[in-house]
N, C-alpha and C positions, 0 to 999 in steps of 0.2 A: 635530641636524636635526629639524625638525618631521615629524609623521606624513605629511604631504602631500609633503614633500621627499623623505623616504625612499622612499615608494611611487613617486614620479615617477622617481627615479633607478633604481629597480629595473627599470622597464619601458622606460626610454630605450635606444637602441643603445649597447652597451658596458656596460650595467648587468647585474644578477644574472640576468635571463631569457637573456642571451646565453651564459650558462654551459650552457645546454642542448645536449646533443650527441648523437651516436649511441648513446653508452654510456648515456644517460639515456632512451633509447627514443624520442626525437623530436628532430628538429633545430630550431634556432632559427628563427623567423620573426617578423619586426617586424610587430605587429598594432596599428595605431592605435585600433581598436575596443576592444581589450583594456586599453589604457591609459586610454582614455576612461572605461570602466566602473569601472576600479580607483580612479580620482580621484573618480567619483561615490560610490563606496562610502565612501572617506575623508571626503568632505563630509558624508555621513549620519552617520557615527560621530562626527565632531567637533561637529556641530551638534545631536546627539541627535534626528535626524529619521528617519522611516521612509522607505523607498526601494523602489520597483518598477522592476526592470531587465529589459527584454526584450533578450537578447543572442543574436543568430543563431548557427547551428551554425558551428563553427570558430572562434569569438572566443576561446575559452580562457577561459571565464568563471570556472572553478574557481580558477585562479590570480589572476584579477582581484578575487575576493572574499577568498581565503585569505591573500594577502600583507597587505592592509591590516588584516585581522582579526587575524592572528597579531602583527603589529607593535604594533597598538593593545593587545592583551592583555598584551604584555610592557611596554609603555610605561606602562600604567595599573595593572598588577598585578591583573588581573581575569580571569575565566574567560569565554570566548566559545563559541558554540555553532553548529554547522553541521548542518542537518537535510536529509535527502534522502529521496525516495520509493522509489527502487529500490536493490537490494543491489548491482547492477552499478556504480552511481555511488559507493557507499560503498567498494567494493573499489578503484575508480580512485583515490579520494582517499587511501586508506590505503596502497595498495601502490605507487602511482606519483607522485601529485602531492606528498604530504607528504614522502616520502623525498627528492624532488628538492629541495624547499625546505630540508629539513635540511642538504643539501650546499651550496646557493647562496644562502640568504637572509641569512647573516651574523648570525644570532641563534640562540641555544640555546633551543628550545621543546619542549614535550611535547604530543603529540596522542594522545587516547585514543578508541577505539571503544566507545560505551556500549550495553550490551545489556540487556534487561529481565531481572529476577531470575529468571523462570521458564526462562531459557536456561541456568542454571548447576546443576550437579550439587551436591547437599548430602550431604556425607560422613556426617553424623549420620543423616539419613533413609536413606541407602544401607545403613549398618550395621544399623538398625532393620529395613528391609525383608528384608535377609539373614537376620536373627534370626527375624522373624515372618512372612516372606513366605508360607509354607505355610498360614497361617491368614488372610492378607489378600488374596493374589493368585491368578491362575490357576495351574494345576498345573505348566505349562511355563515359568513365569516365572524358575525358578532359573537356567537357562542365561543368560538375558539379564543378570540380576543379577551373575553371575560375569564376563561380558564387561565390564559396566561397572566392577566392581572392578579388573580388570586394567588397564583404560583409565585409571582414576582415578590409578594409580600412575605413569603415564608422561605423562599430558596436562599442558600447561603452564597452560591457562586454564580447563579443565573445563566448556566450553560445548558444548551439543548440536550446534552447527554444526561442530565438530571431530571429531564422530564419523563414521567411514565407514559403519558399519552402524547405521542408526537404530533405537533401541529402539521397542517398541510405545508407543502413547499411554498406556495403563494403567500400564506399568512406569515410564515417565519421569515421570508425575505423582506417583508414589509417592516418587520420589527427587530431585526438582528442588527448588530454593530456592522458598519459597512465602511470600507475604506473610501475616502473622499466625502463621506456623509457624517463627519464627526465634528462637532463644534469645540471639543476639547475643554479647556478651562472656561470658555464662555457659555457652555451648556448649563441650563438651569438644574439638570440632574447630575452634575459632575460629581458632587460629593457622594452620592449613592450609586454612582455607575459601576456596574459589575466589571466591565472591561478595564476600567482605570484602576480599580481595586486590584485586579489581577496583575496589571502592569506595575503596580507599586510593590506587590509581593515579588514579582520577577526581579525588580530593580535591587532588591535586598537579599536575593537568593545566592547561595553559593554553587548549587547544583540545578541545572535546568533539564527537565525530561521532556523530549519532544519526539514527534514521529518523522519518519523520512520525508513524508510529503511536505510537512511545514519546513523541515530543514532545506530541502532543495527548492522550495518556494522562495525562501529567504536568499539562497545563493543566486536564483534567477533574478530577483529584484535587486541584489547587490550589483549585478552587471549593468543595472539601470540607475545606479546611484541611490538606491533606496534600501530598506531593510525591514524585516519583521522582528528578529532576534537581536538581543544586545551583541556587541562585539565579544568574541571569545577566541582565545589562541589555542585551546585544548578541547578536543571532541573525541568522544567514543561513539562509534557507529556499530551497534549490535545487529544481528540478522543482516550482516554485510553483504551476503550473497545476492540482496536485492538492489544494491547500489546502482548498477548500470541501468536496470529497467526503470527505476524511479527517477533517476537523473535524466533519462532520455524523455520520459513523459513531461517532465517540467521545463525541458529546454527546447520543446518543439511548440506546436499549436494544435488546437482543436476547436472547430467552429461548426455549429449546427444551425438549422433553421429555427430550432426551439430556443437556442441562445438568443437569437436576434428577436424572436417574438417576446421571450421573457423580458428582455430589455425594453421593448416597446410597450408592454402591458403596464409597466409602472408609470409610463406617460399617458398612454391612451389606449383603452380597450375597444377595439373596432366593433365587436359584435354586441356590445351592450351601450357604447357610447360614453362609457364612464372613464375615469382616470384623472390625473392631476392637471392635464391641459384642458379637459372638459370642465373641471372645477373652477379653473382660472379663466374659462371662456376665451381660450386662445385657439380660434378656429383655423387660422393659417398653419400653425404648428401641428394641430390635429390632423389637418388634411395631409401635411408632409408625412406624418407618422402612417397614415393609411396608404400612401404611396409606397412606403418601405415595406409594409405588409405585403402589398400585391407584388412588388418587385422581388422580394425574398421567396415567395411562393413560386414565381416564374423561374428565378434563377436557380433554386435548389432542384425543381423539377427537371429543368435543362440539364443540370449536372448529372442527375440520376440517369436521365436518358443518355447522355454522352457515355457515361461509364457502363451502361447496360446492366445496372444493378437490379436484382430481383431475388426470388426465392433460391435460386441455384447459384447466384453470383453476389457475393457480399462486399468485395473489394476490387478496386481498380487503381493501379499506379498511375500517376500522372508524371510521366518521364519528361514532359515539357509543359509549359503553361497551357491550361485546357482552353480549347476553342469555344468558349462560352462567354459572350458579351453581357455585361450587367452595369447598370447605372447605380447600384447599391451604394458604393463608396461616395459618389456625388450626392445622392439623396441623404445618406447618413450625415454628411457634412453640412447640407442645407439645414436639416433638423437640429443638428447641434448648434448651428449659428442662431437659429431662432431661439432655442433653449437658453443660450447665453444672454441674448436680449431680454428675455422674460425674467431670467434670474436677476439681472442687474436692475429691473424695475421693482422687484419685490422687496418689501419691508420685513415681512414675516421670515424670521431667521430659519424656522423649520422648513418652510417651502424652499427657501434659498438653498439649504443644505440638501434637500431631496433633488432639486434641479442640477445642482453642481455634480452629485453623485451620478445621476443619469447621464449627464453630458461626458463625464469621465469614462463611464462604461461604454457609450456610443463611440468615443474615440478608440477605446481598446478594440472593439469589434471592428471598426474600419480598419485599423492597423493590421490586425490578424487577417482580415479578408484580403487586403491588398498584398500582404506578404505571401499569401497563398496564390493569388492570381499571378503575381509577378515572380513567384519563387525566389524571393529575395534573401531568404534565410540560407547562409552559406553551408556548403557540405551536408545537405539534408535531403531526405526522401520525402516526397509528397504522394498522397493517395486520397482516394475518396471511398467511403464505406457506408453501407446501409446497416444501422444499428436499431435494436429494439425489436420487440416482437409484436405488442399489441398495435403500436403506432410506429412503424419503421420510419426512421428519419435519415436523411442524407447528411453525412458529416465529413467536413474537410479536415485533413490530418497533415501534420508534418512532424518529423523527428529527425535529430541528428544522426548521421550514419555512424559516427563514432563519439562517444562522450569523453574518451580518454584525454584528448587535447583540452576540452573545455574544463574537466575537473582538475587537470594538471594546473591550470591557471587559476580557477575560480575557488578551488577548495584546497588542494595540496600546496599551491603557491601562496595562499593567504593565511593558513593556520600553521602554527609551529609544530603542533603534534595532533595527528589524527590516528586513532587506534581503531582498526576495523576487526570485527571478530564474528565467528559463526562456527557452527559444527560442520559445515560444509563449504569450504574454499578451495580445497585441493582436488586435483585430477591425478589419480595414481600417485598420491604422496607428494605432489609438488603444487606450489602456489603461483607458478609463473604465469599461467593463464589468467587467473583472477587479477593479479597485479597489472598485467598488460592491458586488459579490457578497461580498467578504470583510471588508468594514467598515473599510478602511484609508483613510478619507476624508482625513485629514491626512497625505498621503503624497507625497513628491517622485517624479518619473517620469523615466526615462531610456530611450532606445532606441538601441541600436548595432547596425548591420546586420552581416551575414555577410561575411567576406572572400572567400567562394567566388564564382566566376563562374558563376552559374546560367544565364545566357544561353548559355553554351557547354557547360556540363556536363549539363543537364537539358532535357527536352523533355516537354511534356504532349500526350497524344494522346487524342482524344474520338471514338469510333466513331459514324458516322451510323446512323440507322435503329433505334436500340435502343428496345424497348417501355418503358413507364412500369414502374417497380418494383413498383407495386401490382398488375400483371397476373400475379402469381403464377408459374404454371407456364410462361407464354410468357417471362416475363423470365428464369426460371431456364435455360431451354433457350437463349435468346439469349446470356446470360451465359456459359454453357458453351462456345458456339461462339467468342465473343469471346476467352475465356480461352485456349483452344487456339491461336488465331491469335497472340495477343500474346506467349504463353509461347514459342511457336516462333520469334519474332523474336529472343529473347534466349537461345535454347536453354536453357530453365529459368532458373535464378538469379532467381526471382521471389517476392515476397510478394503474396498475393492476400488483401485485407482485407475481411472481411465484418461486418455489423452484426447478423446473426441466424443462430443455429445451424441452423435448418431449412434456410435457403437455402444454407448452407455445405455441408451434408451432401448436399443434392440435387444441387448442381453437382459436388461431388466424385464422386458416383456416376456422372455422365455422363461425366467426363473420365478416370476411373481407367484404364480399359482402353487409351485412346489414349496416356496418359502412360507406362503400362508398355511398350507396343509401342515407344515412342521412347526408352525408358530414361530417363526423367525420374523421379526419386524424389519421390513425393507424400507430403508431411507434413501431417496434418490434425489440428487441435487437438481433444483429447478422444478420440483413437483409440489411446491406450495410453501414448505418450511424454509425459513432464511437459514444461512449457514450456521449461526449460533444456536438456533433452535434444534437443528439436526444434531448438533454435537450434544446438546443437553439431553435430548432423547437418547441418543446413543449411549451416554454415559450411564443413564438410569436404566436402560434396558438390559435384560438378562441374556437375550438371544438376538441382538440387533445386527443388522448388516447394513453398512453404509456404502452407497455407490457415490463416488465424487470426482470431480475434475481437478484442474490444476490447483485451485485454492486449498484443497484438502492434502496436496502433497507436501505442503510445508506450513509451518506455524501452528500446527495442531498438536495438543498435548493431552493424550488420554493414558493415564497411568492405571496399572493394575490389571485384574482380569478382564475387565470390560473390553480391552482390545488385545486379543491373542493371535490375530492372524492379519497380515497385510498382503493383499493379492495385487500384483502389478501386471495389468493386462497386456500393455505394450511398452516397449522402450521409449522414453519420452523425447523423441526427436521432434524439433520444431518443425512446423509445416514450411517447406522450402520457399513457397510462394507468398508467404506473409511479407508485406512490404518492406519492413524494417529488416527481417531476417534475410531476404533476398539481396537488399542493397548491401549489407554488411558482407555477405557471401561474395557478391560481385566485387567488392572492394578488395577482398582477399585475393581473388583471381587476378585483379589488375596488378597486384604486387607480386604475383608470381607464386602464391600459396595454394594450398589445397583446402577449399572451403569445407569439405566434409571433416578432414582430419583437424584442420585449425579452428573450426567454429562449431559445427553441428554436433561432433562427437563430444567435446568436452562440455558443451551446454547440456547435452542429454545426460552425461555422466553425473554432472552436478545436481540435476533434477532427480535422476534416479537415486542418488545418495539421500536426498531429502525424503523421498518416498519411503526408502527402506528405514530411515531414521524415525519414522512415526511409531515403530514397533516397540523398541526398548527405551522406556523413559525413566526407569528407576533400577536400583540394584536388584529388585526382587521381580521385575517383570520377566515373562518368558513367552515364547511363542515362535511362529513360523512366518517366513516371507515366501511367498509363491510368485514365480516368474512365468507367465504364461507364453511370453514371446519367445519362439524356438531360436530367434536370431542370437540370443545370449550365449548359445553353445554352438549354433550352426554357422556363424559368421566370424571373420577374423577379428572383428572389432569387439565381439561379445566378451572376451577376456578382459578388456579394459573396464568393463562395467563391474565384473565380479572382482577384479583387483582393486577396485575403489571402495569396496564395502568392508567393514570389520571382518576379521578372520574368524570364521565360524564353518560348521559342516555344511556342505553343499551336496545335495543327493538328486540324481535323476530318478523319477518315479513313474511307474506305470498306473494309470487310472483304471 
């Protein structure tokens, strides 16, 4: 049978999908939308075309691309790739969807989850750290190393994610697999190496599951004639609405004082006099390291002062090279030269590997620093930011103004078939904006709606009389009153989505005592629990209310009665003075466009659709979406938001 016939047969009634049962965790449901998407993926693979597919929630899009992808890999004898943005989707693919296909697809295939090398324990470096840790690490690192040794003898894959008790950043970076610090076949631990076991598994796999960060790191390396992943001509990018953001992050630069100091500490720890250079008794190189510590402190402080960063100012665009002189590149070059000489003198292969890796990292820092100082990355925006709460640090940033030309060349120009899919790619029913932003101009388009009955399952409520969000305190007080009211309608079980931390905390302070009295558990992002812990508590709680920022607008799946209410406080327009946002808007103006219509509005609509999409996650879910922002009905552009969500009742209500 042809690939198309195989896929069509699998999704037809009586086919492989009908093998789904309660034992598989989900009942079989005939979904014409799923079959339509699967056949569109087949056509893209067979014709060597790129494809963008918007598939509504409930379509079962992972099966719709996995089945043709796996069958094509087996038929052609090639490797194929699926990339996701969230860990949750990776877990769904590896723990649920792929095991189901192993049982029901009728072909023998191998799928492997690919992790970056820094996630793996290096047994050689662990032995070295145990042997030399007293000279290289903090005094209390011995207990951590003992736990890692015990774990190394029972772990199957040796990755950080498998550790129940996470080691300190310093210790893990002393024992993980590191680019430039690998002896390969010459390593005495090669046969037992977790990383190379994983590489061997990858080499024999049909399907590779990766995340977007690894995928775009690989693309960035390929521009430098290196690679992380094997060559592949066919890839699916799920959660494709994140492509532009992740690509931008990986095709720019980020350099902080902490990164410089972290690199130096592996060579020499100034405040303790320890480190590899001290162990080797290389005083000249240790002195060079001290000079870099001092100059990095002076330079980053001068940059902070130039930018005027502080409590009320977190970012400053560098429209031209910043007027701050520094000898850091010269000093780093001097230390790297000394490290090279020391490396060549050494007979201990472990020490040579550590020195080679340190020198390589020093070169990377110097290249990034000079690229920022000279603004040598083409068509990019540069800025300085203050990041962190406990210990604010000054960070140098750069990002491409447009990723479309870069992706057109490095992604769509190199692979024969890239399938991009998400539940939210369209703005008012069209994918033109998404296609244009990522540079996939020669791309087929498919849209398949959701099988859910939104007209029955969901209702949108818009309270009357809300002040404009720009009215600060008035809006915060009105939002708090409205949230008390609408949370009361569902007895908790609500996500309240914010666009700004300040407003979220102001509202939380106003409703906290009332929620305590009503025995609603209030979970506020940034108040102790990590994101995963908040979600776990929310799912288990009977009357939980979760206040979250942008990371809760997308990639969060809470099914059933636990979530019956999504409250959107403000329409999610990006802050216009964010460096990358402003640069992209300025570029649109230069070309004679309207930055609000052509960028701000479609970006906000896509984010808005993500937020609304948190509510209905299954055919039995029901609930309300509340929009507190009066601009959704009071401004001309409000209708574009309402036109972009599923057709359902919309009511103006009085509180």
